[in-house]
MITOR-347887 format. One record per residue: residue in three letters; z, y, x of N, C-alpha, C in turn. Coordinates in Angstrom, 1 decimal. Layout:
BEGIN
ALA, Z, Y, X, Z, Y, X, Z, Y, X
...
//
This chain:
BEGIN
UNK, -24.0, 30.9, -10.7, -23.6, 29.5, -11.1, -24.2, 29.3, -11.5
UNK, -24.4, 29.5, -12.9, -24.6, 29.0, -13.9, -26.1, 29.0, -13.8
UNK, -27.0, 29.8, -13.1, -28.5, 29.9, -12.7, -29.1, 29.3, -11.5
UNK, -28.1, 28.9, -10.5, -28.6, 27.9, -9.9, -28.5, 26.3, -10.8
UNK, -27.6, 26.2, -11.4, -27.5, 24.6, -12.3, -28.8, 24.7, -13.1
UNK, -29.1, 25.5, -14.0, -30.1, 25.8, -14.5, -31.1, 25.4, -13.8
UNK, -31.3, 26.0, -12.6, -32.3, 25.9, -12.1, -32.6, 24.2, -11.1
UNK, -31.5, 23.8, -10.8, -31.3, 22.2, -10.6, -31.7, 21.3, -11.4
UNK, -31.0, 21.7, -12.5, -31.4, 20.5, -14.1, -33.2, 20.5, -14.2
UNK, -33.8, 22.1, -14.0, -35.1, 22.2, -14.3, -35.9, 21.4, -13.7
UNK, -35.1, 21.3, -12.1, -36.4, 20.5, -11.0, -36.2, 19.1, -11.3
UNK, -35.0, 18.7, -11.4, -34.4, 17.4, -12.0, -35.4, 16.7, -13.0
UNK, -35.6, 17.7, -14.1, -36.2, 17.0, -15.1, -37.7, 16.8, -15.1
UNK, -38.2, 18.2, -14.4, -39.4, 17.6, -14.0, -40.2, 17.0, -13.3
UNK, -38.9, 16.7, -11.8, -39.6, 15.6, -11.0, -39.5, 14.2, -11.8
UNK, -38.5, 14.0, -12.9, -38.6, 13.0, -13.6, -39.9, 12.7, -14.6
UNK, -40.1, 13.8, -15.4, -41.7, 13.8, -16.0, -42.6, 13.6, -15.5
UNK, -42.8, 13.8, -13.8, -44.3, 13.6, -13.3, -44.1, 12.9, -12.5
UNK, -43.0, 12.1, -12.3, -43.1, 10.8, -11.0, -43.0, 11.6, -9.5
UNK, -41.8, 12.4, -9.5, -41.7, 12.7, -8.4, -42.3, 14.1, -7.8
UNK, -43.1, 14.6, -8.8, -43.8, 16.0, -8.4, -44.3, 16.8, -9.1
UNK, -44.1, 18.1, -8.5, -43.7, 19.1, -10.1, -45.5, 19.7, -10.0
UNK, -45.8, 20.0, -11.2, -46.9, 20.4, -12.2, -47.0, 21.8, -12.0
UNK, -47.6, 22.3, -11.1, -47.8, 24.2, -11.7, -49.5, 24.5, -11.9
UNK, -49.3, 24.7, -13.1, -50.3, 24.9, -13.7, -51.6, 23.8, -13.7
UNK, -52.4, 23.8, -13.7, -53.8, 22.9, -13.4, -53.3, 21.8, -11.9
UNK, -52.4, 22.7, -10.9, -52.4, 22.0, -9.9, -50.8, 20.9, -9.6
UNK, -51.3, 19.5, -9.1, -50.1, 18.6, -8.9, -49.4, 19.0, -7.5
UNK, -48.4, 19.5, -7.6, -47.9, 19.5, -6.3, -46.5, 18.3, -6.0
UNK, -46.6, 18.7, -4.8, -44.9, 17.7, -4.0, -43.6, 19.2, -4.9
UNK, -42.6, 18.1, -5.2, -41.5, 19.2, -6.0, -41.1, 19.9, -4.7
UNK, -41.1, 20.2, -3.6, -40.4, 21.1, -2.8, -41.3, 21.5, -2.1
UNK, -42.7, 21.7, -3.0, -43.6, 22.5, -2.5, -43.3, 24.2, -3.0
UNK, -43.6, 25.1, -2.3, -43.4, 26.7, -2.3, -44.7, 27.4, -3.0
UNK, -44.5, 28.5, -3.5, -45.3, 29.8, -3.7, -45.2, 30.4, -2.9
UNK, -46.1, 31.6, -2.5, -45.8, 32.4, -1.6, -47.2, 34.3, -2.2
UNK, -47.3, 34.9, -1.5, -47.9, 36.0, -2.2, -49.2, 36.8, -1.0
UNK, -50.5, 36.3, -1.3, -51.1, 37.0, -0.1, -51.0, 38.4, -0.4
UNK, -51.1, 39.3, 0.8, -51.0, 40.6, 0.7, -51.8, 41.1, 1.9
UNK, -52.8, 41.5, 2.0, -53.4, 42.4, 2.8, -54.0, 43.6, 2.9
UNK, -53.7, 44.5, 3.8, -54.5, 46.0, 3.5, -55.3, 46.3, 3.1
UNK, -56.5, 45.2, 3.1, -58.0, 45.5, 2.9, -58.3, 45.1, 1.4
UNK, -57.1, 44.2, 0.8, -57.3, 43.6, -0.3, -58.2, 42.4, -0.6
UNK, -58.9, 42.4, 0.5, -59.9, 41.4, 1.2, -59.3, 39.7, 0.8
UNK, -58.4, 39.5, 0.6, -57.6, 38.1, 0.8, -57.4, 37.9, 2.3
UNK, -57.3, 36.2, 2.6, -57.0, 36.2, 4.2, -57.9, 34.8, 3.9
UNK, -58.8, 34.5, 4.8, -59.7, 33.3, 5.3, -59.0, 32.3, 5.7
UNK, -59.6, 31.0, 4.5, -59.0, 29.9, 4.7, -60.1, 28.5, 5.7
UNK, -59.3, 28.2, 6.8, -59.5, 27.5, 7.4, -59.6, 26.0, 7.7
UNK, -60.8, 25.3, 8.3, -60.1, 24.0, 8.2, -58.9, 23.3, 9.2
UNK, -58.5, 24.4, 10.5, -57.2, 23.9, 11.2, -56.2, 25.3, 11.3
UNK, -55.2, 24.7, 11.6, -54.1, 26.1, 12.0, -54.1, 26.8, 13.5
UNK, -55.6, 27.2, 13.2, -55.8, 28.2, 14.2, -57.1, 28.9, 13.9
UNK, -56.8, 30.2, 15.1, -58.2, 30.9, 14.6, -59.5, 30.2, 15.0
UNK, -59.4, 29.5, 15.7, -60.7, 28.9, 16.3, -61.6, 27.5, 15.5
UNK, -60.6, 27.6, 14.4, -61.6, 26.3, 13.5, -62.0, 27.0, 12.4
UNK, -62.8, 26.6, 12.2, -64.1, 27.6, 10.9, -63.3, 27.9, 9.5
UNK, -64.2, 29.2, 9.1, -63.5, 29.2, 7.7, -64.4, 28.2, 6.8
UNK, -63.5, 28.0, 5.5, -64.1, 27.3, 4.9, -63.7, 28.3, 3.4
UNK, -63.5, 28.8, 3.3, -63.5, 29.9, 2.1, -62.6, 30.8, 2.2
UNK, -62.1, 31.7, 1.0, -61.0, 32.9, 1.3, -59.8, 32.8, 0.1
UNK, -58.9, 33.3, 0.6, -57.6, 33.3, -0.5, -57.4, 34.9, -0.6
UNK, -57.9, 35.0, -2.1, -57.7, 36.7, -2.5, -56.3, 36.7, -2.4
UNK, -55.6, 38.1, -2.5, -54.3, 38.6, -2.3, -53.7, 38.4, -3.5
UNK, -52.5, 38.1, -3.7, -51.7, 37.3, -5.1, -51.1, 36.2, -4.6
UNK, -50.9, 35.3, -5.6, -50.3, 34.3, -5.6, -50.5, 33.1, -5.2
UNK, -50.1, 32.3, -4.1, -50.6, 31.3, -3.5, -49.4, 30.2, -3.6
UNK, -50.4, 28.7, -3.6, -49.6, 27.5, -3.8, -49.6, 27.3, -2.3
UNK, -48.7, 26.6, -1.6, -48.5, 26.0, -1.0, -47.6, 24.4, -0.1
UNK, -48.4, 23.6, -0.4, -47.8, 22.1, -0.3, -47.1, 21.6, 0.8
UNK, -47.5, 22.7, 2.1, -46.8, 22.2, 2.9, -47.1, 23.3, 4.1
UNK, -46.7, 23.1, 5.5, -46.9, 24.4, 6.6, -46.4, 23.7, 8.1
UNK, -47.2, 24.3, 8.7, -47.2, 23.8, 10.0, -47.2, 24.8, 10.6
UNK, -46.8, 24.7, 12.3, -47.0, 25.7, 13.4, -48.6, 25.4, 14.2
UNK, -48.7, 26.5, 14.2, -49.9, 26.7, 15.4, -50.0, 27.6, 16.0
UNK, -51.9, 28.3, 16.1, -51.9, 29.5, 16.9, -51.2, 30.6, 16.1
UNK, -50.3, 31.6, 17.2, -49.2, 32.6, 16.1, -51.1, 33.8, 16.5
UNK, -50.3, 34.6, 15.2, -50.9, 35.6, 14.2, -50.4, 36.8, 13.8
UNK, -50.7, 37.3, 14.2, -50.1, 39.0, 14.0, -50.8, 39.6, 12.4
UNK, -50.1, 39.9, 11.4, -50.6, 40.3, 10.4, -49.5, 41.1, 9.6
UNK, -49.7, 41.3, 8.2, -48.9, 42.4, 7.7, -47.6, 42.3, 7.8
UNK, -46.9, 41.0, 8.0, -45.5, 40.5, 7.9, -45.1, 40.3, 9.3
UNK, -45.6, 40.6, 10.5, -45.4, 40.7, 12.0, -46.2, 39.2, 12.5
UNK, -45.8, 39.3, 13.4, -46.2, 37.8, 14.2, -45.8, 36.1, 13.3
UNK, -46.3, 35.5, 13.6, -46.2, 34.5, 12.8, -46.8, 33.1, 13.4
UNK, -45.9, 32.1, 14.1, -46.5, 30.7, 14.2, -47.1, 30.1, 13.1
UNK, -46.0, 30.1, 12.1, -46.8, 29.3, 10.9, -47.7, 29.6, 10.2
UNK, -48.5, 28.3, 9.6, -49.7, 28.1, 8.7, -49.1, 27.0, 7.9
UNK, -49.9, 27.9, 6.5, -49.4, 27.6, 5.3, -50.8, 26.8, 5.2
UNK, -50.6, 25.4, 4.1, -51.8, 24.6, 3.8, -51.9, 25.0, 2.0
UNK, -52.7, 25.4, 2.2, -53.3, 25.7, 0.5, -53.6, 24.3, -0.2
UNK, -53.4, 23.6, -1.0, -53.8, 22.6, -1.8, -55.1, 22.5, -2.2
UNK, -55.8, 21.3, -1.4, -57.9, 21.3, -1.9, -58.1, 22.2, -1.1
UNK, -57.9, 23.2, 0.1, -58.6, 24.0, 0.7, -58.4, 24.4, 2.1
UNK, -57.5, 24.6, 2.5, -57.2, 24.2, 4.1, -56.2, 25.4, 4.4
UNK, -55.9, 25.7, 5.6, -54.8, 26.7, 6.2, -55.2, 28.1, 6.3
UNK, -54.2, 29.0, 6.3, -54.1, 30.3, 6.0, -52.7, 30.6, 6.8
UNK, -53.2, 32.0, 8.1, -51.8, 32.1, 8.5, -50.9, 32.8, 7.7
UNK, -49.9, 32.4, 7.5, -48.6, 32.9, 7.4, -47.9, 34.4, 7.4
UNK, -48.9, 35.3, 8.1, -48.3, 36.0, 8.6, -49.1, 37.3, 7.7
UNK, -49.7, 36.8, 6.8, -50.2, 37.8, 5.8, -49.9, 37.2, 4.2
UNK, -48.7, 36.3, 4.1, -48.3, 35.6, 3.1, -46.7, 36.3, 2.9
UNK, -46.7, 36.6, 1.6, -45.0, 37.0, 1.8, -44.2, 36.0, 0.7
UNK, -43.4, 34.8, 1.8, -42.8, 33.8, 0.8, -41.2, 33.9, 1.2
UNK, -41.0, 35.2, 1.4, -39.5, 35.6, 1.1, -38.5, 35.1, 2.5
UNK, -39.4, 34.4, 3.6, -38.8, 33.8, 4.5, -40.1, 34.2, 5.7
UNK, -39.2, 34.2, 6.7, -39.8, 34.2, 8.4, -39.9, 32.2, 8.8
UNK, -39.4, 31.6, 8.3, -39.1, 30.2, 8.5, -39.8, 29.3, 7.5
UNK, -40.1, 28.3, 7.6, -40.5, 27.2, 6.9, -39.6, 27.4, 5.3
UNK, -41.0, 27.4, 4.4, -40.4, 27.2, 3.1, -40.5, 26.1, 2.3
UNK, -41.6, 24.9, 2.9, -42.6, 23.7, 2.4, -42.0, 23.1, 3.3
UNK, -42.7, 21.7, 3.1, -42.3, 20.6, 4.2, -43.2, 20.9, 5.1
UNK, -42.9, 20.2, 6.7, -43.9, 19.8, 7.7, -45.0, 19.2, 7.6
UNK, -46.3, 19.7, 7.3, -47.6, 19.1, 7.2, -47.5, 17.5, 7.8
UNK, -48.4, 16.6, 7.5, -48.2, 15.6, 8.4, -49.8, 15.7, 9.6
UNK, -50.3, 16.3, 8.7, -51.8, 17.0, 9.6, -51.5, 18.2, 10.7
UNK, -51.9, 17.5, 11.8, -52.1, 18.7, 12.7, -53.5, 19.1, 13.6
UNK, -54.0, 19.7, 13.2, -55.4, 19.6, 13.4, -55.6, 20.4, 15.1
UNK, -54.8, 20.9, 14.7, -54.4, 22.2, 16.7, -53.7, 21.6, 17.7
UNK, -53.0, 20.6, 17.5, -52.5, 19.5, 18.0, -53.3, 18.4, 18.5
UNK, -53.8, 17.8, 17.4, -54.9, 16.8, 17.6, -55.8, 17.2, 18.9
UNK, -56.3, 18.3, 18.7, -57.3, 19.0, 19.4, -56.7, 18.8, 21.2
UNK, -55.8, 19.2, 21.0, -54.9, 19.5, 23.0, -54.6, 18.1, 23.2
UNK, -54.4, 17.0, 22.2, -54.0, 15.7, 22.7, -55.3, 15.1, 23.4
UNK, -56.3, 15.5, 22.7, -57.8, 15.2, 22.9, -58.0, 15.6, 24.5
UNK, -57.6, 16.9, 24.4, -58.2, 17.5, 25.6, -57.2, 16.9, 26.9
UNK, -56.4, 16.7, 27.1, -55.7, 15.8, 27.8, -56.1, 14.5, 27.9
UNK, -55.9, 13.5, 27.0, -56.9, 12.5, 27.2, -58.2, 12.2, 28.0
UNK, -58.6, 13.2, 27.3, -60.2, 13.3, 28.4, -60.2, 13.3, 29.3
UNK, -59.2, 14.3, 30.5, -58.7, 14.4, 31.9, -57.7, 13.1, 32.2
UNK, -57.4, 12.4, 31.2, -56.7, 11.5, 31.8, -56.9, 11.0, 33.4
UNK, -55.7, 10.7, 34.4, -56.1, 10.4, 36.1, -57.0, 11.9, 36.6
UNK, -56.6, 12.7, 36.5, -57.3, 13.9, 36.8, -56.5, 14.6, 37.5
UNK, -56.6, 15.1, 39.2, -55.5, 15.7, 40.3, -56.2, 17.4, 39.8
UNK, -57.0, 17.9, 38.7, -57.4, 18.8, 39.2, -56.3, 19.9, 38.4
UNK, -55.0, 19.5, 38.0, -54.2, 20.7, 37.6, -52.8, 20.0, 38.2
UNK, -53.2, 19.7, 39.6, -52.0, 19.1, 39.7, -51.1, 20.4, 40.4
UNK, -50.1, 21.2, 39.9, -49.5, 22.1, 40.7, -49.7, 23.4, 39.4
UNK, -50.4, 22.9, 38.4, -50.5, 23.7, 37.6, -50.1, 23.1, 36.3
UNK, -49.3, 22.4, 36.0, -48.8, 22.1, 34.1, -48.5, 22.9, 33.6
UNK, -48.5, 24.2, 33.9, -48.3, 25.6, 32.5, -50.0, 25.9, 32.2
UNK, -50.7, 25.7, 33.3, -52.3, 25.9, 33.1, -52.8, 25.1, 32.1
UNK, -52.4, 23.7, 32.7, -52.9, 22.9, 31.8, -52.5, 22.8, 30.2
UNK, -51.0, 23.1, 29.7, -50.6, 23.0, 28.5, -51.2, 24.2, 27.6
UNK, -51.4, 25.2, 28.4, -52.0, 26.4, 28.0, -53.8, 26.3, 27.3
UNK, -54.6, 25.7, 28.3, -55.7, 25.4, 28.4, -56.0, 24.1, 27.4
UNK, -55.1, 23.2, 26.8, -55.4, 22.3, 26.0, -55.2, 23.1, 24.8
UNK, -55.0, 24.0, 24.6, -54.8, 24.7, 23.5, -56.0, 26.1, 23.7
UNK, -56.5, 26.0, 24.4, -58.2, 27.2, 24.4, -56.7, 28.0, 24.8
UNK, -56.1, 28.3, 25.6, -55.5, 29.1, 25.7, -55.3, 29.8, 27.5
UNK, -55.0, 30.7, 27.9, -54.8, 30.4, 29.5, -54.0, 31.7, 30.3
UNK, -53.7, 32.0, 31.2, -52.7, 33.2, 31.8, -51.5, 33.5, 30.9
UNK, -50.9, 32.6, 30.1, -50.3, 33.6, 28.9, -49.0, 33.4, 29.6
UNK, -48.3, 32.7, 30.3, -47.0, 32.8, 30.7, -47.1, 32.2, 32.3
UNK, -46.3, 33.1, 33.2, -46.3, 32.6, 34.5, -46.1, 30.9, 35.0
UNK, -45.0, 30.5, 34.3, -44.8, 28.9, 34.7, -44.1, 28.9, 33.6
UNK, -43.9, 27.2, 33.4, -43.5, 26.3, 32.4, -41.7, 27.3, 32.0
UNK, -41.1, 27.5, 33.1, -39.6, 27.5, 33.1, -39.4, 29.2, 32.3
UNK, -40.9, 29.8, 32.5, -41.2, 31.1, 31.5, -41.0, 30.8, 30.3
UNK, -42.0, 29.7, 30.1, -42.3, 29.6, 28.9, -41.1, 29.1, 28.1
UNK, -40.5, 28.0, 28.8, -39.7, 28.1, 28.4, -38.4, 29.0, 28.0
UNK, -38.1, 29.3, 29.0, -37.2, 30.9, 28.7, -37.5, 31.6, 27.3
UNK, -38.8, 31.8, 27.5, -39.3, 32.2, 26.2, -38.7, 31.7, 24.6
UNK, -38.8, 30.7, 24.6, -38.7, 29.5, 23.9, -37.3, 30.2, 23.2
UNK, -36.4, 29.4, 24.5, -34.6, 30.1, 24.4, -34.6, 31.1, 23.6
UNK, -34.8, 32.4, 23.9, -34.8, 34.0, 23.9, -35.0, 34.3, 22.3
UNK, -35.9, 33.6, 22.0, -36.7, 33.6, 20.6, -35.6, 32.3, 19.5
UNK, -35.0, 31.6, 19.9, -33.9, 30.9, 19.0, -34.7, 29.8, 18.8
UNK, -36.1, 29.6, 19.6, -37.0, 28.5, 19.1, -36.6, 27.2, 19.9
UNK, -36.0, 26.6, 20.9, -36.1, 25.8, 21.5, -35.1, 24.8, 20.8
UNK, -35.3, 23.6, 21.6, -34.8, 22.5, 21.0, -34.0, 21.6, 22.0
UNK, -32.9, 22.4, 22.3, -32.8, 21.2, 24.0, -32.1, 20.1, 24.2
UNK, -32.4, 19.2, 24.8, -32.1, 18.0, 24.9, -32.9, 16.7, 23.8
UNK, -33.7, 17.4, 22.9, -34.1, 16.3, 21.8, -35.3, 16.0, 22.3
UNK, -35.3, 14.5, 22.3, -35.8, 13.8, 22.9, -37.1, 13.2, 21.6
UNK, -37.4, 13.8, 20.6, -38.1, 13.3, 19.5, -38.7, 14.6, 18.8
UNK, -39.7, 15.1, 19.5, -40.4, 16.2, 19.8, -41.7, 15.8, 18.8
UNK, -42.0, 16.8, 17.8, -43.0, 16.6, 17.1, -44.6, 16.7, 17.9
UNK, -45.8, 16.2, 16.9, -46.8, 15.6, 17.7, -47.0, 17.3, 17.7
UNK, -47.7, 17.7, 19.3, -48.2, 19.2, 19.4, -47.2, 20.2, 19.9
UNK, -46.0, 19.7, 20.5, -44.9, 20.1, 21.0, -45.0, 20.2, 22.2
UNK, -44.3, 21.4, 23.3, -44.7, 21.7, 24.5, -43.0, 20.5, 24.0
UNK, -43.3, 20.1, 25.8, -41.6, 19.3, 26.0, -41.6, 20.1, 27.7
UNK, -40.4, 20.1, 28.3, -40.1, 20.8, 29.6, -38.9, 20.4, 30.0
UNK, -39.1, 20.5, 31.4, -37.8, 20.2, 32.3, -37.6, 21.1, 33.4
UNK, -36.9, 21.0, 34.0, -36.0, 21.7, 34.7, -36.2, 21.0, 35.9
UNK, -37.3, 21.3, 36.6, -38.0, 21.1, 38.0, -38.9, 21.9, 39.0
UNK, -39.0, 21.1, 40.3, -39.9, 22.1, 40.8, -39.5, 23.7, 41.0
UNK, -38.0, 23.6, 41.1, -37.6, 25.5, 41.1, -38.4, 26.3, 41.9
UNK, -38.7, 27.6, 40.9, -38.2, 27.9, 39.9, -39.1, 27.5, 38.6
UNK, -40.3, 27.1, 38.9, -41.3, 27.0, 38.4, -40.8, 26.1, 36.6
UNK, -40.4, 24.9, 36.8, -40.3, 23.8, 36.4, -41.6, 23.0, 35.5
UNK, -41.3, 22.3, 34.7, -42.6, 21.6, 34.2, -43.1, 21.4, 32.8
UNK, -43.9, 21.3, 32.6, -44.1, 21.1, 30.8, -45.5, 20.2, 30.4
UNK, -45.2, 19.5, 29.4, -46.0, 18.7, 28.6, -46.3, 18.5, 27.8
UNK, -47.0, 17.9, 27.1, -47.5, 18.2, 25.4, -47.4, 16.8, 25.0
UNK, -46.2, 17.2, 23.9, -45.6, 15.3, 22.8, -46.5, 15.1, 22.1
UNK, -46.6, 13.8, 22.3, -47.9, 13.1, 21.1, -47.1, 12.9, 19.7
UNK, -46.0, 12.8, 20.2, -45.5, 13.0, 18.3, -44.6, 11.1, 18.3
UNK, -44.7, 10.6, 19.4, -44.9, 8.8, 19.0, -43.6, 8.8, 20.3
UNK, -43.0, 9.7, 20.9, -41.9, 9.7, 21.9, -42.7, 9.6, 23.3
UNK, -43.6, 9.9, 23.3, -44.8, 9.8, 24.4, -45.4, 11.3, 24.3
UNK, -45.8, 11.7, 26.0, -46.3, 12.8, 26.2, -47.4, 12.6, 27.4
UNK, -48.3, 14.3, 27.2, -49.4, 13.9, 28.3, -48.6, 14.7, 29.4
UNK, -48.6, 14.6, 30.1, -48.5, 16.1, 31.6, -49.6, 15.8, 32.5
UNK, -49.3, 17.0, 33.6, -50.0, 16.5, 34.6, -48.6, 16.0, 35.8
UNK, -48.8, 15.5, 36.8, -47.9, 14.5, 37.3, -47.4, 13.5, 37.3
UNK, -47.8, 13.0, 36.4, -47.4, 11.7, 36.4, -48.3, 10.7, 37.1
UNK, -47.5, 10.4, 38.2, -48.3, 9.2, 39.2, -49.3, 10.1, 39.7
UNK, -48.8, 11.7, 39.7, -49.9, 12.2, 41.0, -50.9, 12.7, 40.0
UNK, -51.2, 12.4, 38.8, -52.3, 13.1, 37.9, -52.0, 13.2, 36.9
UNK, -52.8, 13.4, 35.4, -52.6, 13.4, 34.8, -52.1, 12.3, 33.6
UNK, -51.3, 11.9, 32.9, -51.3, 11.3, 32.6, -50.3, 10.7, 31.2
UNK, -49.7, 10.0, 30.8, -49.1, 9.9, 30.0, -48.3, 8.6, 29.9
UNK, -46.2, 9.0, 29.8, -45.4, 8.2, 29.4, -44.7, 8.7, 28.4
UNK, -43.4, 7.9, 28.6, -42.3, 7.7, 27.2, -41.0, 8.9, 28.1
UNK, -40.9, 9.7, 27.1, -40.2, 10.9, 27.1, -38.2, 9.6, 27.8
UNK, -37.6, 10.6, 28.2, -37.8, 11.4, 29.3, -38.7, 11.8, 30.5
UNK, -38.7, 10.2, 31.0, -40.0, 10.4, 32.4, -39.0, 11.3, 33.6
UNK, -39.1, 12.2, 33.8, -39.2, 13.4, 35.0, -37.6, 13.1, 34.3
UNK, -36.4, 13.6, 35.6, -35.1, 14.3, 35.5, -34.9, 15.7, 35.1
UNK, -34.1, 15.8, 34.7, -34.0, 17.5, 34.3, -34.6, 17.3, 33.0
UNK, -34.5, 16.9, 32.0, -35.2, 17.2, 30.7, -34.8, 18.1, 30.0
UNK, -35.2, 19.0, 29.8, -34.6, 20.5, 28.9, -34.9, 19.9, 27.4
UNK, -36.1, 19.9, 26.6, -36.0, 19.9, 25.6, -37.4, 20.3, 24.8
UNK, -37.7, 20.8, 23.8, -39.1, 20.7, 23.6, -39.0, 22.2, 22.3
UNK, -40.3, 23.2, 22.3, -41.1, 24.2, 21.2, -41.6, 24.3, 21.1
UNK, -42.4, 24.7, 20.0, -43.8, 25.0, 19.7, -44.4, 26.0, 20.6
UNK, -45.2, 25.5, 20.7, -46.5, 26.2, 22.0, -46.6, 28.2, 21.4
UNK, -45.9, 28.8, 21.9, -46.1, 30.1, 21.4, -47.7, 31.0, 22.1
UNK, -48.3, 30.1, 21.8, -49.8, 30.7, 22.2, -51.1, 30.6, 21.8
//
């Protein structure tokens, strides 16, 4: 109890002194930022990338040891020292590193959600470039995966949704999915339907008036909810 109280007092004092941010060494971080420890078997550290996927360019290297994390975002799943993780950590002033090589003491988020999501931006742009196309009619899951540069991961949208449910990663009935999340409907049994959230209450998907299009949620009947893409 005493330790927790002292920690709270220290946080309040630090925030008051620096106007809502906590100063860590020479770096100014948000008060609710976090720290972690990069651990790789090779000892060479982990690649810093310009976005939250391995398809983004390498802009540096984060060596083994302590690392500051100002925010986190979901992205391409990577298997590393600490298992398979969809989380990417943003290193202030540098870029993104996969959380699968970072010991934060948690398998979930320990820092605020990043306002920037480069991987989602690319996926949204993929749909926008194909607006009005009928090439993916009947292949909504393929479209969702292709927008993220993937293919043949899940056999249908319903299987994809059921995976999220089984992992405890689904958000049933939530009509406020973040940008880049997949949105699901229980349509075209047993296959289901899936689209991509734009983060403003609208989405991209196939079968919108018979083609790839964008509408406000929920639009189709039998809305299931949303989940971050597990691919």
